[in-house]
N, C-alpha and C positions, 0 to 999 in steps of 0.2 A: 818322411820316407820319400826317397827319390821316386819319381814317376815310373821309370823303367822297372825298378824293383817291385813296386806296387803292382804294376801290370803283370809281371811274371808270376808273382804270388797269386794274383787273381785268376790268371789262366790256369795255373796248377790246381788251385782249389776247385775251379769250375770243372776241370777234367776229372778230378776225384769224385765230385758230386755226380757228374754225368755217368760215371762208372758204377755208381751205387754205394760209394764210400759214405759211411755215416759220420756226421760231425756234430759238434755242439756250438757252431758259430751262431751268433745272433744275426737277425736281419740287418741290423745297423752295420755290423762287421762285414757281412757279405756285400752290402751296398757300397761301403767305403772302398772295397777291393774291386768293385765293378762286376761282381758275380751276380748273374740274373737267374732267378728261378722262373722257368717259362710257365705261362698260363696253360691250363689244360683245355683243349678244344675237342669236344665230343659232339658229333652230329647225331641226328635221329637214326640215320643208317648205321652209324657206329654202335649205338646202343642196341639196336635190334640184332646186329651181328654178334655183339658180346653175349647177349642173351641166348642166341642160337648156339654159340660155342659151348655154353654151359648146359645145353640141352634141357632147359627149364621153361615151364609155362610162365606167362606174365605174372600170375598170382604167386607162384613159388619164388620167382626171381624177386618180386617186390618184398616178400616176406624176408628173404635173405638180406636184402638191402635196408630193411626196416623202413620201407615207404609203402604207400598205398598202391594197389594194383592200378588205380586210375592214373597215378603219377607215371608209372612205367608206360602205360598205354599212351598217355599224352606226350611223353618223351619220344616214343617211337613214331608218333604221328607228326612230330615237330611243332606241337602246340605249346609245349613248355620245354625248359631245359633244366637239367639237374644243376645243383649248386653245391658249393662247399666241399665237405668231406665225401659226399656221394660221388662227385666227379673224380676225386682221387681213387675211391674204391672201384669205380668203373674202369679207370685207367689201369689199375692193378689187375682187374679181372680180364681185361683185354690181353694183357701180357701173360697171365696165368689163369686160364678159365676154371681150373679146379681148385682155386684158392679157398673157396668157401665150402667145399664138399664135406668137410668135417661137421659143418652145422646141420647137414641132413643125413649124417651117418654113413657117408660113402667113404 
């Protein structure tokens, strides 16, 4: 495939993914087109802000995330950082704080 066509396709796919479009591309396919999935960066201040937006205590917030209250406390103090799918869930909660309300019957 010509480089200019490949770049145009990659740019289009990146725009689609950035806008929330769901796809079934593999990581290898995305890499070959130059599409990058950005790393999630969440600070201790962000985590505390996300929890405050949800209006939940550390204990209830931890229960919803399926982590220990100690983990939430340490994240908020900057002693530890969340990893893996927890970071994704925190990113989603930042965008939509009421995302998990169904779990507590709200």
